[in-house]
KOLNUMAR-383843 format. One record per residue (C-alpha): residue in one letter; x, y, z. Coordinates in steps of 0.001 Angstrom, whole numbers, padded with zeros to 6 digits, always signed. Layout:
N
AXYZ ...
% end
This chain:
698
M+010387-005540-016613 A+012767-007530-018806 E+015697-008729-016803 K+019293-008127-017971 R+021117-011306-018777 F+024904-011553-018731 I+025675-013612-021709 D+028415-014000-024347 L+027060-011585-026905 K+029725-012677-029409 T+027527-015552-030412 I+024595-013442-031310 G+025528-012796-034983 A+026079-016459-035607 V+022855-017418-034017 A+020909-014751-035894 I+022060-016060-039242 G+021401-019647-038452 A+025137-020656-038068 V+024350-022728-035019 A+022509-025382-036797 G+020044-027367-034792 I+020264-025121-031688 V+017334-022838-032343 C+013849-023471-033630 M+014562-022064-037084 S+011013-020585-037421 L+012250-017899-034968 F+014823-016703-037546 R+013037-016920-040835 T+009819-015889-042390 P+007768-019018-042422 K+005785-019841-045583 K+002142-019801-044680 Y-000590-021706-046508 P-003979-020214-045929 T-006808-022465-045065 V-010405-022009-043736 T-010602-023043-040117 S-013579-023117-037727 I-012700-021167-034545 A-014706-022108-031442 F-015759-019252-029059 A-016109-019607-025342 D-019828-019106-025744 G-020183-022299-027892 S-020515-020423-031186 T-018124-020909-034022 Q-016661-018717-036864 R-014989-019694-040134 V-011803-017656-040626 E-008729-017884-042864 T-005713-018984-040837 S-002317-020467-041463 T-001512-024149-041358 E+001900-023291-039811 P+001803-024479-036245 T+002392-022260-033278 V+006115-021390-032992 K+007856-024083-030994 C+010384-023597-028210 I+014116-023935-028271 T+015209-027187-026788 T+018996-027147-026091 K+020629-026025-022947 E+023414-024355-024804 M+020964-021531-025632 L+021277-020391-022039 E+024411-018656-023020 K+023581-017792-026678 V+020243-016041-026727 P+020308-012878-028887 S+019202-009507-027524 D+015547-008994-026937 I+015061-006723-029921 E+016933-009114-032229 V+014622-011950-031124 S+011609-009713-031585 Q+012598-008531-035067 A+013324-012091-036245 I+009725-013081-035562 T+007012-012888-038153 P+003896-012228-036012 L+000518-013563-036955 P-001912-010964-038360 M-003950-009533-035531 Q-007210-010710-037123 E-005842-014303-036822 V-004725-013858-033185 A-008117-012451-032342 A-010099-015206-034057 R-008032-017916-032315 A-008679-016130-029020 G-012505-015960-029704 I-012778-012240-030550 A-015246-011508-033264 P-014147-009266-036304 E-016516-006430-035269 E-014885-006492-031717 L-011439-005749-033103 F-009996-002319-034067 P-006534-002694-035674 Y-003785-000177-034956 G-001432-001131-037764 A-000448-004682-038441 H+000603-005988-035015 K-001735-004495-032452 A-005414-003783-032105 K-007884-002427-029607 V-010585-004836-028372 S-014188-003727-027833 L-015737-003939-024332 E-018662-005620-026083 V-016796-008957-025656 K-017602-008651-021985 K-021344-008251-022660 R-021422-011020-025347 L-019765-013606-023055 A-021459-012511-019831 H-022926-015994-019404 V-019573-017747-019759 R-017874-018827-016528 N-014524-017274-015797 G-011249-019122-016257 H-008553-019596-013682 Y-006956-016336-012520 V-003209-016225-011580 V-001147-013313-010372 V+002727-013243-010918 T+004682-011226-008386 G+008215-011357-006960 I+010729-010817-004189 N+012309-007445-003586 P+014348-006960-006849 T+017771-005678-007791 P+017788-002559-009974 L+018231-004910-012930 G+014825-006654-012559 E+014373-010302-011840 G+012245-011355-014806 K+008633-011035-013494 S+007259-009815-016866 T+009384-012530-018577 T+008027-015165-016246 T+004452-013924-016897 I+004971-014301-020633 G+006933-017623-020396 L+004214-019111-018177 T+001550-018042-020604 Q+003474-019591-023513 A+003932-022770-021596 L+000230-023090-020766 G-000566-022468-024398 A+002116-024296-026359 A+003257-026961-023934 L-000043-027734-022156 N-002467-026810-024927 K-004648-024648-022585 K-006565-021562-023661 V-004633-018695-022054 F-004133-014992-022066 A-001448-012852-020443 C-002615-009474-019138 I+000164-007060-018577 R+000783-003325-018200 Q+001851-000819-020838 P+005402+000360-020079 S+006264+003953-019382 Q+008720+005861-021600 G+010495+006829-018341 P+012229+003519-017639 T+012301+002596-021300 F+014770+005386-021950 G+016169+005260-018485 T+018045+002331-016973 K+015449-000256-016154 G+014294-001097-019678 G+010938-002074-021060 A+008192-004423-019880 A+007709-006822-022760 G+009527-009681-021159 G+012761-010867-022787 G+014601-013533-024597 Y+012208-016162-026028 A+009427-015075-023649 Q+008401-011614-024783 V+005620-009674-026451 V+006195-008847-030079 P+006941-006603-031754 M+008756-005395-028659 E+009579-001979-029979 E+005925-001246-030685 F+004982-002484-027193 N+007602-000292-025530 L+007133+002757-027670 H+003717+004536-027710 L+001663+001381-028238 T-001818+002645-029111 G-001456+006030-027411 D-003223+005351-024023 I-000494+007084-021970 H-000596+010078-024282 A-004319+010314-023626 I-003692+010273-019889 V-001190+012991-020181 A-003594+015091-022209 A-006518+014482-019725 N-004416+014961-016613 N-002887+018285-017827 L-006248+019584-019039 L-007456+019258-015451 A-004275+020900-014109 A-004758+023789-016434 A-008474+024077-015494 I-007502+024198-011785 D-005033+027068-012071 T-007268+028891-014595 R-010239+028730-012211 I-008077+030042-009276 F-006881+032887-011510 H-010346+033890-012716 E-011897+033729-009318 S-009272+036089-008038 Q-010117+038677-010663 Q-013928+038600-010744 S-016966+039081-008538 D-019458+036214-007976 A-021937+037795-010396 A-019316+038175-013129 L-018113+034621-012682 F-021703+033278-012908 K-022395+035291-016004 R-019392+033838-017837 L-020041+030354-016558 C-023666+030486-017810 P-023592+032961-020706 P-026883+033781-022461 A-027627+032245-025815 K-028558+034383-028830 D-032230+034329-027759 G-031242+035468-024304 T-031929+032167-022525 R-029378+030550-020274 K-028905+026921-019173 F-026602+024791-017173 S-024394+022231-018856 P-024862+018587-017567 V-021747+018712-015443 M-023002+021933-013767 L-026198+020074-012770 K-024023+017672-010854 R-022470+020545-008883 L-025903+022025-008127 A-027014+018615-006764 K-023921+018420-004725 L-024723+021878-003192 G-028327+020864-002616 I-029722+023278-005094 A-032791+021826-006772 K-033011+024317-009621 T-032258+023937-013367 D-032796+027540-014531 P-029801+029821-013962 D-032041+032855-013637 E-033826+031359-010636 L-030728+031110-008379 T-030579+033479-005440 E-027504+035572-004806 A-026221+033181-002157 E-026798+030208-004473 V-024944+032035-007289 S-021989+032618-004927 A-021894+028962-003725 F-022167+027688-007353 A-019651+029914-009040 R-016944+030282-006489 L-014951+027173-005652 D-012579+029137-003438 I-009861+026528-003671 D-007329+026526-000894 V-004010+026480-002855 S-002164+024830-000003 T-004431+021683-000277 I-004006+021075-004073 T-002572+017541-004657 W-003066+017506-008473 N+000156+017750-010326 R+000892+017955-014036 V+002387+014799-015580 L+004839+013791-018404 D+005943+010362-019476 T+009701+011080-019006 C+012078+010826-016072 D+012726+014531-015537 R+014030+015359-012066 M+014011+019100-012793 L+010291+019276-012872 R+009665+017725-009445 R+009106+021228-008065 I+008158+024220-010266 K+006399+027601-009931 V+003484+028389-012145 G+001724+031668-012899 E+004904+033798-013443 G+003930+035134-016909 P+003189+038865-017373 N-000420+038151-018535 E-001190+036516-015084 Q-000151+039723-013257 L-003408+041617-013279 K-004603+044240-010751 G-001024+044629-009506 V-000870+041107-008000 T+000057+037578-009080 P-002750+035536-007497 A-002105+032467-009663 T+001553+032103-008780 R+002205+028920-006744 E+004542+026100-006282 T+003571+022738-007800 G+005252+019892-009644 F+005118+017158-012106 D+004608+013410-011649 I+005407+010673-014088 A+002311+009938-016238 V+001855+006456-014869 A+001444+007902-011364 S-001554+010067-012471 E-004795+009252-010789 I-006250+008995-014263 M-004058+006043-014897 A-005298+004470-011769 V-008890+005131-012788 L-008207+003434-016161 A-006818+000478-014422 L-009697+000108-011934 T-012700+000985-013963 T-015254-001563-015020 S-017138+000232-017761 L-017391+003490-019675 G-020008+004821-017272 D-017948+003867-014263 M-014860+005563-015727 R-016949+008724-016323 E-018117+008616-012766 R-014667+008042-011349 L-013032+010793-013424 G-015570+013308-012185 N-015143+012245-008562 M-011388+012894-008508 V-010586+015309-005717 I-007905+017885-006506 G-007903+019765-003230 R-010176+021468-000735 S-011908+024770-000534 K-010994+027260+002122 A-014017+026043+004013 G-012651+022541+003912 A-015036+021086+001237 P-013432+018594-001251 V-013222+020069-004807 T-013615+017593-007627 A-013036+017477-011353 D-016807+017789-011855 D-016899+020816-009593 I-014363+022443-011994 G-016536+021340-014942 C-013881+018997-016449 G-015130+015414-015844 G-016914+015043-019177 A-014032+016369-021162 L-011648+013972-019425 A-013880+011008-020306 V-013866+012043-023889 L-010158+012167-024014 M-010095+008699-022473 R-012802+007173-024653 D-010509+005020-026814 A-007980+004390-023995 I-010576+002294-022102 Q-010283-000452-024636 P-007453-003063-023930 T-004771-003501-026646 L-004324-007037-028127 M-000800-008252-028951 Q+000943-011617-029078 T+004032-013409-027711 V+006863-014980-029724 E+004776-018201-029622 Q+001729-016458-030818 T-000254-016706-027555 P-002495-013715-027075 V-001785-010824-024741 M-003920-008026-023387 V-001910-004900-022666 H-003756-002222-020697 A-002934+000486-018203 G+000451+000913-016594 P+000692+002244-013125 F+003951+001758-011264 A+003638-000320-008053 N+006013+001867-005945 I+004192+005123-006571 A+000823+003771-007719 H-001091+000499-007382 G+000958-001332-010018 Q-001650-003423-011884 S-002914-003903-015485 S-006614-003141-015933 I-009568-004900-014427 L-011281-004675-017818 A-008468-006614-019562 D-008667-009337-017009 Q-012471-009548-017210 L-012451-009847-020954 A-009652-012392-021017 L-011307-014550-018258 K-014424-014766-020426 L-012478-015399-023637 V-010568-018364-022132 G-013623-019929-020570 E-014023-022130-017550 D-010986-024336-018252 G-008654-021565-019426 F-006044-019420-017620 V-005409-015709-017356 I-002029-014746-016187 T-001634-011187-014844 E+001292-009406-013252 A+001600-007274-010103 G+004338-004710-010239 F+007660-004924-008371 G+007965-006976-005148 A+005167-008856-003358 D+005254-006360-000475 I+003803-003628-002723 G+002482-005053-005981 M+000896-008195-004623 E-000529-006555-001595 K-002247-003931-003754 F-003438-006544-006144 F-005303-008350-003413 N-006400-005378-001315 I-007239-002895-004047 K-007674-004656-007466 C-009464-007784-006270 R-011872-005660-004170 Y-013007-003620-007169 S-013021-006518-009684 N-014625-009080-007406 L-012161-011578-008960 T-010535-014253-006918 P-007052-015522-007891 G-006436-019285-007942 C-002760-018911-007012 A+000192-016445-006785 V+003498-017066-008510 I+006394-015500-006702 V+009454-015007-009011 A+012850-015354-007364 T+016391-015188-008755 V+019594-016500-007273 R+021183-013106-008007 A+018609-011085-006023 L+018605-013579-003149 K+022316-013367-002862 M+022070-009598-002626 H+019562-010026+000198 G+022025-012475+001841 G+024755-009725+002072 G+026129-009603-001405 P+027625-006234-002677 E+025282-003625-004141 V+024000-004287-007631 K+024075-001307-009880 T+022838-000797-013491 G+025558-000369-016008 K+028292-001956-013717 P+029683-005412-013891 L+028376-007886-011355 D+030546-008834-008491 P+031815-012473-008814 I+029609-013529-005842 Y+026648-013291-008313 T+028264-015345-011014 E+029931-018036-008962 E+028341-020612-006722 N+027840-019393-003129 V+025101-021438-001395 P+025743-019936+002250 V+025091-016389+001049 L+022136-017522-001026 R+020580-019439+001829 K+020729-016343+004055 G+019116-014278+001380 C+016265-016726+001047 A+014794-015107+004134 N+013486-012366+001903 L+011669-014991-000259 A+010227-016693+002824 H+008842-013460+004098 H+006939-012921+000804 V+005707-016497+000737 K+004323-016097+004284 N+002735-012800+003283 A+000968-014363+000247 K-000346-017146+002457 K-002016-014520+004636 F-004447-013945+001746 G-005520-017606+001660 V-004043-018331-001897 K-001883-021115-003200 V+001718-019996-003652 I+004167-021289-006304 V+007717-020089-006306 A+009290-019779-009735 V+013094-019874-009716 N+013976-017815-012721 R+017259-019499-013653 F+020184-017507-015143 H+022943-019344-017063 T+025480-018796-014157 D+023085-020375-011577 T+024185-023830-010484 M+021796-026596-009764 A+022893-026600-006180 E+021835-023038-005949 V+018464-023701-007603 E+017781-026549-005260 C+018669-024389-002262 V+016016-021866-003306 K+013408-024449-003883 E+014198-026067-000501 E+013847-022759+001394 A+010612-021882-000497 M+009060-025105+000629 K+010187-024610+004173 A+008512-021239+004151 G+005121-022741+003177 A+005070-022527-000619 D+002815-025077-002227 N+005423-025765-004860 A+008754-024451-006020 V+009927-024877-009704 M+012853-023929-011757 A+012057-022103-015014 E+014217-021348-018104 H+011697-019584-020336 W+014062-016629-021119 A+016291-019121-023004 K+013834-021843-023992 G+010472-020090-024333 G+007281-021862-023185 E+009060-025233-022993 G+011312-023837-020350 A+008374-023015-018180 A+006378-026194-018800 D+006994-027554-015217 L+005944-024170-013815 A+002822-024266-015855 R+001981-027745-014546 A+002442-026524-010969 V+000175-023553-011616 V-002553-025785-013197 G-002355-028105-010136 A-002592-025154-007700 C-005569-023680-009425 E-007457-026915-009710 S-006970-027586-005979 S-007742-024019-004752 S-011008-022744-003308 P-012270-019171-003765 D-013742-019477-000257 D-010177-019430+001116 F-009288-015964-000222 K-009392-013107+002231 Y-008281-009446+002465 L-005713-008157+004896 Y-007996-005530+006453 D-011607-004410+006551 L-012537-001214+004725 D-014336+000201+007721 T-011045+000092+009751 P-009824+003730+010517 I-007245+005120+008042 K-004292+004943+010452 A-005063+001429+011503 K-005230+000224+007855 I-001823+001845+007185 E-000378+000353+010292 T-001711-003095+009391 I+000051-003042+006058 C+003316-001741+007581 K+003334-004354+010380 E+001939-007399+008602 I+003468-007033+005185 Y+006683-004982+005703 G+007465-006290+009168 A+007817-002775+010595 D+007319-001848+014293 G+004843+000855+013395 C+004414+004148+011525 D+005534+007735+012101 F+002858+010110+010736 S+003958+013697+009996 D+001882+016675+011073 K+000716+017114+007452 A-000353+013424+007224 N-002250+013605+010450 E-004154+016710+009211 Q-004888+015074+005988 I-006219+011905+007793 D-008576+014135+009810 A-009770+015943+006654 Y-010315+012720+004678 T-012223+011139+007634 A-014409+014103+007915 A-015142+013940+004165 G-016046+010329+004356 Y-012991+008857+002617 D-011914+006772+005581 N-013542+003616+004064 L-011199+003545+001043 P-008354+001017+000634 I-004741+002005+001025 C-002130+002315-001728 M+001338+002853-000193 A+003988+004664-002117 K+007268+002923-000991 T+010562+001875-002347 Q+010517-001518-004182 Y+014092-002373-003142 S+013517-003170+000582 L+010790-004176+002948 S+011528-000960+004691 T+011675+002603+003298 D+015505+002420+003240 A+016504+000879-000168 K+019849-000205+001303 K+018297-002390+003976 K+018184-005828+002333 G+016981-009282+003459 V+014320-008965+006221 P+015244-005804+008210 T+013840-005413+011727 G+013485-002634+014292 F+012307+000020+011799 T+009199+002261+011507 I+007593+003618+008284 P+007561+007421+007988 I+004379+008697+006361 R+005205+012098+004790 E+001791+012868+003326 I-001359+011182+002167 R-003154+012016-001105 A-006826+011111-001756 S-007278+009326-005053 V-011121+009426-004585 G-011944+008774-008197 A-009607+005754-008433 G-010815+004664-004991 F-007955+004655-002671 L-005838+006725-000213 Y-002281+007235-001208 P+000268+007501+001652 I+003717+008626+000517 C+006507+007096+002568 A+009810+008789+003475 D+011494+010418+000526 M+009643+008676-002232 M+009592+010656-005422 T+006641+010551-007854 V+008816+011304-010906 P+012125+009442-011353 G+015324+011011-012493 L+017697+009961-015220 A+021000+008358-014471 T+024385+009690-015828 R+024248+007234-018664 P+020538+006422-019495 G+019465+003841-021946 F+018611+006364-024682 F+022336+006398-025660 D+021961+003055-027275 V+018688+003764-029189 D+018741+004753-032753 I+017057+004137-036042 D+018237+002365-039266 T+017486+005077-041727 E+017478+002592-044645 T+014907+000195-043167 G+013264+002281-040438 R+014013-000385-037834 V+014617+000517-034314 I+018045-000493-033022 G+019610-000656-029511 L+016316-000980-027645 F+017484-003622-025041 
% end
């Protein structure tokens, strides 16, 4: 998420019109004249392609320290950039023309055929960017991801890709903001990035809610019909009188152990077993979703319409709720899938609840898996964009890290690692703090991708560390207390305990750890040095100040050098997971809570215990764990800062995301759809009706 900077905005107009001569790289504030030329682009597989490109060099970074206080708003920077045509971005990255599907002028889908074409190419270096427990304002993890990518490309001349998540409309119009990065380290055009993009989240909403409708419809029809009537309607006769099963029905027959393919051959008992799912309504975990923060839809009742009241009863009436779209299991499936076939299988395997006999009921049992895959057919392809310095970015999937697993897609990473080649770099981001995002990156994403990271970058800010050291509460929309804008090394040093905790956690996975001190203009050098010193004491392999928000890639050049050094000295043999998959469910949850959060243990509700027993009986006990927990504290109490002790983690319930491939414990009062504040960000968003430009978006 883009961090909020507290700067003198009075200078923006002067900067934007070039009044501050010599301060800014002027190519950021004008449309550069481009002279086409024919260039030979070298692909990672050794082949070349002649394409028409511009002789204009990659946009250079700002160089003066004054810009720390004079950077325009994110959207002003974005709208001042003239992005390269996507065909040129793709060609420079090694993507062939037939592998690119433009969506307008500034974004394009990338074919999965890239992965096949470059299968023989060795992967590049793999880097994950994570952070400390943040303030509600965000600490610049996305900005650091982009700044580091720009530095590797522009400053160090490395082949590089950033792989980041698509932002949800919820925080975009709420209080947190978008996820394009910020300042001179962002994806452009940022308004296209933050609004709709190529429609992947809309596809997820459509697929998720189709399944939700199918669930309630099936419950309704089963309550109104006999087994024979259900079977007749599920397998209606054709005009010639013959009947047949659809492909998804054959999967259900195989699951039931019925080795017949002719509907007319089923016995009465087999007809009953096939046609009647007999879903236990109390076990349904599948909610509807929307991509908006709407607290009023957390709990709803469905089936209240008069047309659902047949035979004098209302069998379909039940309580349910909405989740935000990025918490949908379909989003997690998209992020963790490795091919179209794998996605189809995962979608069909999603468990929505259990029958009254205790058997898991899947999307394929309901007959919906194939339709879901069709709705997600285009969404499986990553989206290509670019940074302000024209480095390529893969944008794909967008699960939150507090209520989902918080990673961009495996497919985007796999494609990018092949495109950059053995000496290149792929920088990906794990959502929120390292206690949730990084832990899930290692224990879930790396398990399914079989990719090994060369190092982890932990982003820290003086502001957040002061908060962890006892500073007053930080709230969106309210001025910062002076403690955050004036030097206070004692409070800062105390708060560095939170950073040290995350550094030690990262080292448990056997990776190199680099701490990036994301400097704000109010941070003094004494404070920056304090953070670096404490990071090294905690066991970090390096600690570096970064000023990419104000200076673009040049401001993260030292960080890029540290990352290169860490990756070149790392060994994939050192990497390890926190727990074995064959460990019992409770033990895996307790391991995360004790080893990563520092808790004394867990408190499982009766519902959670019952669910653990059911999942174990169904064979789901060998899945990894995806904790749903607040991002603001190592505990489940967002007000407990620093490194709290003497606490337990309450496990309210556990959902089985079998298609995605993990179990999903929900801690304490964690909500799966956020609410809007009194003064959300949408108040500032509008459109210039003369030009069609978006205004007020961060």
